Structure formats: C-alpha cells, structure tokens
C-alpha positions in Angstrom: 123.4 102.7 107.4 121.3 105.1 105.5 122.8 108.5 104.5 119.8 110.2 104.5 116.4 109.4 107.2 113.1 111.2 106.6 110.5 110.2 109.0 106.9 111.6 110.3 106.7 112.0 114.3 103.2 111.5 115.4 101.5 113.2 117.9 102.5 110.9 120.7 106.5 111.0 119.7 106.7 108.0 117.7 107.0 106.9 114.0 104.6 106.5 111.8 106.6 106.4 108.4 109.9 106.6 107.7 112.2 106.5 104.4 115.4 105.9 104.3 118.2 106.5 101.6 121.3 104.4 101.1 124.3 104.3 98.6 124.1 103.1 95.0 120.2 105.0 95.3 119.0 102.1 97.2 115.8 102.6 99.8 113.7 101.4 102.9 111.0 102.4 104.0 107.9 101.7 107.0 104.8 102.4 108.3 102.3 100.6 110.1 103.8 96.5 110.0 105.4 97.3 107.0 108.7 97.2 105.8 110.6 97.4 102.5 114.2 97.6 102.1 116.3 97.3 98.7 119.9 97.6 100.6 121.0 94.5 102.5 121.7 95.5 105.9 122.2 94.4 109.1 120.0 97.1 110.6 116.8 97.0 107.9 114.6 99.6 107.8 112.1 99.9 110.5 109.8 102.0 112.7 111.5 102.3 116.0 109.8 101.2 119.4 111.0 104.2 121.1 109.6 108.0 120.9 111.7 109.9 118.7 114.3 112.1 119.8 113.8 115.8 119.6 115.9 117.5 117.2 118.2 119.2 119.4 118.9 115.8 121.2 119.6 114.6 117.5 122.2 117.3 117.0 124.1 116.4 120.0 125.8 113.8 118.7 128.1 115.0 115.9 127.0 111.5 113.5 123.6 113.5 112.7 122.5 116.4 111.4 118.6 116.3 112.1 116.4 119.5 110.7 112.6 119.8 110.6 110.8 119.2 107.2 107.5 120.3 106.6 104.5 117.8 105.9 104.0 118.9 102.7 107.5 117.9 102.2 107.5 114.2 103.9 104.6 113.9 101.8 106.0 114.5 98.6 109.1 112.3 99.2 106.7 109.7 100.4 104.7 109.6 97.2 107.9 109.5 95.3 109.8 106.7 97.3 107.4 105.1 99.8 105.0 102.4 98.9 102.7 102.4 95.6 99.5 101.9 97.0 
C-alpha cells in the first residue's frame, strides 16, 4: 500500500491524475490510460473507476488522513514525480 496518495479530481468526481508514494522512495502514477509503478504491489497504481469520496468520507476511516491541496501544489508534484512528457 502507498504511504501517500495525491490525486486530482475532475468536475465529475472521478480521479484524473494520481501519484502514489511507497516505501524506499518508490512512486507510481496514473493518468488517462497510462499506469506506472516502481513498487511491486498486488494493487498497482491506477485511476479508480468509481467517483472519489469527499474528504470527510475518507477521514471517517481511521486508516486515512485526507487533506485538500491546491491545484498549484498538485502541479508541482506532478512535474517532479509524474511522467516526463
């Protein structure tokens, strides 16, 4: 399981881009039909086919701590850890 997940949610409530951070500095990312993961996991990085729960719903599960990040923050993370297009 990833330690940190940063995702962009579209107007329709679905994930459009996602970055996952794993142990030992490994990452995974997904967008469109592209998936990539440096970590050997049973659940590779990918976009969900279900609408994303809101932050309050995520935080009802004690396993998660969800916070909202700015578009600018996500873009900086995507430039640094996402694909080199």
